[in-house]
N, C-alpha and C positions, 0 to 999 in steps of 0.2 A: 503493500499500499504506500501511499504518498510520503515523500520526505520533504519536510520544510527546513531549510537551511537559514539559520540567523546569521547575520553579518554586522560588523560595526566596529567602532573604536572600542577599547577597554572602557568600561563604565559609561556605556552609551544607552543603557536601557534594555539590552538584549534579553536578559533573564526575565525581567518584569514582562516583556512582550511575549516571551515564550510561555510563561505561566498563563497569561491572558488567553493565548491560543489554546493551550491545553485545556483550561476550563470551558472555553467556548465549544470545543469539539466534544468534550465529555458531556456537556449539557444537551448539545443539540444533534448529536449522533450516537449510535449504538457501538462505535468503535473505541477500542482501547488506544490511549495515547501514551507513547514513550517519549520522555523528555531526557535526552542524552547530552551531557555537556561536561565541562571541566568539573562542575560541582559533583557530578556522579562519579568521577574518577578519584575525587579527594586530593587533587594536586596542590602543590604549594606554587602558586603562580609566579612569584618572583624568582624562584629557583628555576622553574622550568623555562621560562621565557628569557632568562639570562644566558642559557646555553642552547645553541642551535640543534645539537643532537638530541637533548632532552625533549626540546620542543617538537622535533620531527617524530620522536617515539610517541608523544602524547597524541599528535595528529593521527598517527597510525592506529593508535588504540581507540581514538574516537571513531574513526572511519570503520574499524572492524566491529565496534560495538553497534554502530548504527546498521551496519550490514546484517548483523546477527538479528536485529530487531524488525527488520523489514520483512513482512509477510503479506499475504492477501487480504488481510483484514484490518491490520493496525495502522496508526499514523505515527510517524517518527519525526520528532522535532530535534535538530542538532544545534544546541545552544552553545556556541564557542565563537571566537573571533572570526574564523574562517576568512581571514584577511588576505590569503594568497590566491592569486588567480588560478595558478596551477593546481592547487588543492581543490578548489571549487570545480575545476574541471574534472579531476579525479572522482569527486563525488557525482558529477553528471554521468560519467561513464559508469558509475556503479548503478545509477537508476536506469540507465540504458540496458544494461546487463540484466538487471531484475525486472525490466519491463514495467516501470511504475512512473507516474508523473512526479514532478517536483516544483518547488518555487523558492524564491530567495526573498527574505525579509531583511531590508537594509535599514538598520536603526542609525540615522543620520544625525550626527551632532558635530559641534565644532570641538577643536582640541581643548579649548578653554572650558567649555561645559563638562567635557568628560574629566578634566582635571579637578574641577570643583566638585563634581559627584564623587570622585575618588576619594577626596579628603573628607567627605561626609560619611564614608563607610566606617565600620568598626576596624580598629587599627590592624588586626590580624587578617582583614579581607582586603586591605588596601595594596594598590601596586606602589612600588617606589616611583618617584617622579621620573627617574632615569629610565626605568623600564617602560613606563607609560609613554614617555616621549619617543623612545626608540620603535615601539609598536606603532604609534601614529605615523611615524616617518616611513615605516616599511609598508603601511597599509595600501593595498591596490583596490581602488574604488570599483564597485561592480558597474558593468555596462550592460543595458539590456539588449544591445546589439549582439552580444555574445550569447550563443544558445545556451552555455552553462550558467549564465546569469539571468535567464529568462524562463518564466515571467518573474519580473522584478517589482517588488513593492517597497518603495522608499518611504520611511516613517520618520517624521520629525518629533521632537519631544513633546509638542502640544497636540499631535495628531491622535485620532482614535483609530484603531486598527481597522481596516476594511475587511471585516470577517467574511462577509458574503463573497467578496471577489476572491479572496484567498481560498475559500471553500470551492468555488467554481473552478479556480485554477488547478486544484489537486484532485477534484472529482469529476470534472466534466471535459477535461482535456485528455487526449489520447497520450499514452506513453510514447516517447521517442523511439524510433525503430533502432533495433540493436545493430551494432557493426557486424558486417558480414563475416569479418575475421573471427568473431566470437561465436558464430553459429557452426554447428556440425553440419558438414556436407556429405551426403551419400557418395561412396566411391562408384565410379561409372562401370566398373566391371570386376569380376572376382579376382583377376590377375593384374589389376591396375597397378598396384604397388610394385609388384614384381617387374612389369614393363617399364614403369617409371624409373626405377633403380637401374635397369639394364641399359635403357636408351641414354640416360644422363651420364652414366659411366662410360659408355661408347663415345659421346660427344666430348667428354673431358679428355679421353685418351687421344682422340683424333686431333683436338687442338693442340695438346702437349706434343704430340709427335710431329705434327705439321710445322711447329715452330722451330724444329731442328733444322729444316731446309728452307725456310722462308724468313723474310724480314718484315718488320712492321709496314703496313700498308698492302701487303699482298693478300689476295683472296684465298681463303681456306675452305675446302670441301669437307663436309661432315656427313657421315653416313646417316641416311634417313631424311636428311634435309634437302629441299629442293632449291635452296638459295645458299650461296656461299656467303661467308662473313668475312669482314675486313677488321682485323685487329690493329689498332693504332700503337700498340706496345706489346712487349712479350708479357706473358702471365706465367708465374711460377706454379707449382703443384698446390701449395697452400692457398693461393688466391683462387685457383679453379675449384678446389674442393669447397671453399667457402661459398663461391657462386653456386655451386651445385646444391649445397645444403639450403641456401636461400631459395633457389628455384623449386626444390623438392617441397619445401614447407609451403610455399605459395601454391603449388599445383595440387597438393593434398586438399587444400581448402577450396580450390576451384578446378576440380577434375573435368577433363574433356572426354566426350564420348568417342573421340577419334584417336586412338593411340598413336597413329602415324603422324599427328600434328606435334607430338611432344618435341622431336628433334627440331622442327622449324621453330617453335615457340622458344625452346631453349637457346637457340643460336641468336634469335633476336634479343633475348634478355642479356646474353653475354656482350653483344654488340653494344647495347645501351649502356650497360654498366661499366664498360671499359672505355 
């Protein structure tokens, strides 16, 4: 079920808004709501955000916890800074893989307001000013033109949450289609893998042997291919094996019904990559 990603400066009201959303959905739907965030992990924020590796580990833990909670029935709210564009993209890939909608709720405040709200917290819950300033400086603002930041709801401190619009965004929108690379594809024939391995090995050896009597720029004939290929430089065995592995991985996910085309496709891939 849907994922709601909170985002904003430290002390920008994210947790308050997350609680409001949780209460709204619990009162207006039959769904269970999971609120996952820094608080649920019990982290010491200043220690975590002062060390990039610790911070990376916490992000991984939050992502894993959200992934465990996502199912066909429940709503998951991820209440953390979520300030890194690349991390928000990772979350987008997660919901694509699990085939569920999502939205982003951006709590917009100025650095000055966040700093003031920070000082109003209990001392043990405050960020140091140095850590807060560093996080504000590193913050990557969401952009609704990015599919991983859309649909985007920007909320300022005096705003009321648009509960119905958020509800529509996660219940009435289709989930984004999964990447082809994450979907299992049927093999086109029972001996497809055997033929794929054999043909690619023949192509590799033909290129390697031809290079012994040719120079860069010569056309090389490959068994099973109707077109010759032109190599602009010599390739060693390690490079050829790497290209072969890449081609096999791709072809397993995009099998062809015509085994005879494998050599032609492989030659084109080699020519393009070198």
